[in-house]
C-alpha positions in Angstrom: 0.0 0.0 -0.2 2.5 2.4 0.9 4.6 3.7 -2.0 8.5 4.2 -1.7 8.2 7.5 -3.4 5.8 8.7 -1.0 6.6 10.8 2.1 6.1 8.4 5.3 5.8 9.0 8.8 2.6 9.7 10.4 1.9 10.3 14.1 -1.0 10.4 16.7 -2.1 13.8 15.4 -2.5 12.5 11.8 -4.5 9.7 13.2 -6.7 12.0 15.0 -7.2 14.5 12.1 -8.0 11.7 9.7 -10.2 10.0 11.9 -12.2 12.6 13.0 -12.8 13.6 9.2 -14.8 10.3 9.1 -18.6 10.5 9.4 -19.9 10.5 12.9 -16.5 9.9 14.6 -15.7 11.2 17.9 -12.7 10.7 20.1 -12.6 9.3 23.7 -10.2 7.4 25.7 -10.0 3.6 25.6 -7.7 1.5 27.8 -5.8 4.8 28.6 -5.2 5.6 25.0 -6.7 8.0 22.6 -9.6 6.1 20.4 -11.9 6.9 17.8 -15.6 5.7 17.8 -18.8 5.9 15.7 -21.3 3.3 16.8 -18.3 1.1 17.5 -14.6 1.4 18.0 -12.9 2.7 14.6 -9.3 3.0 15.8 -7.3 3.0 18.8 -3.7 4.1 19.4 -1.9 0.8 20.7 1.0 2.7 21.7 2.8 5.7 20.8 4.0 4.2 17.5 1.1 2.0 16.2 -2.6 2.4 15.7 -5.3 -0.3 16.0 -7.7 -0.6 13.1 -10.3 -3.1 12.0 -10.1 -5.1 8.7 -12.8 -7.3 7.2 -11.7 -10.7 9.1 -8.9 -12.5 10.4 -7.7 -13.8 7.2 -7.2 -10.1 5.8 -5.3 -9.4 9.1 -2.9 -12.3 8.7 -2.5 -11.5 4.8 -1.6 -7.8 5.3 0.9 -8.8 8.1 2.6 -11.3 5.7 2.6 -9.0 2.5 4.0 -5.8 4.5 5.4 -6.7 7.8 7.1 -3.1 8.0 3.6 -1.6 7.6 1.2 -3.9 9.3 1.8 -5.8 12.7 -0.1 -8.1 15.1 0.1 -9.4 18.7 -1.0 -12.4 20.4 -3.9 -10.1 21.7 -5.2 -9.7 18.2 -5.0 -13.4 17.0 -8.1 -14.7 15.6 -9.7 -11.1 15.5 -10.2 -8.5 12.6 -7.7 -6.0 14.5 -4.7 -5.0 12.9 -1.8 -2.6 13.8 -0.6 0.0 11.6 3.0 1.2 12.2 2.7 5.0 12.0 6.6 5.5 10.9 6.0 3.3 8.0 2.6 4.6 6.8 1.9 7.6 4.6 -1.2 9.5 4.5 -2.9 7.9 1.8 -2.4 4.4 3.4 -3.6 5.7 6.9 -6.5 7.5 5.5 -7.5 4.1 3.5 -7.0 2.0 6.6 -9.0 4.2 8.9 -12.0 4.4 6.1 -11.9 0.6 5.8 -11.9 0.5 9.8 -15.0 2.9 9.8 -16.6 0.6 7.4 -16.3 -3.0 9.1 -17.1 -1.4 12.5 -20.3 0.2 11.2 -23.7 -1.4 11.8 -25.1 -2.8 8.3 -27.8 0.1 8.4 -25.0 2.7 8.5 -23.2 0.8 5.8 -26.4 0.9 3.6 -26.9 4.8 3.9 -23.1 5.2 3.1 -22.2 2.9 0.5 -19.2 5.1 -0.6 -17.5 4.3 2.5 -17.1 0.7 1.8 -14.7 -1.4 -0.4 -14.9 -0.9 -4.2 -16.6 -4.2 -4.6 -19.4 -3.4 -2.1 
């Protein structure tokens, strides 16, 4: 996802800016870390260097970690879930924006997805 020719290096302020630009997202604390929610959690800072996002399923989580291990990480805590860590130092803005939008989509109730199809994956 990240292009070698693109400037990289996002931080918590970038996560905040991009997450709060998504529909109906607000910020609150979760487990002592900044987190962004609509109906459910969209993203949460895991630590100072990584943000947790939601992907479609455990298969996508494992595939992303396998394909781009410098950008995507996981922990034993995330095993078997649809949650993935994005390394902010390795992310560019386009990638972070896309991952947050995907997380928004998969965390949204079906009724929200029906009213905002533009937020979803290209194939629906």
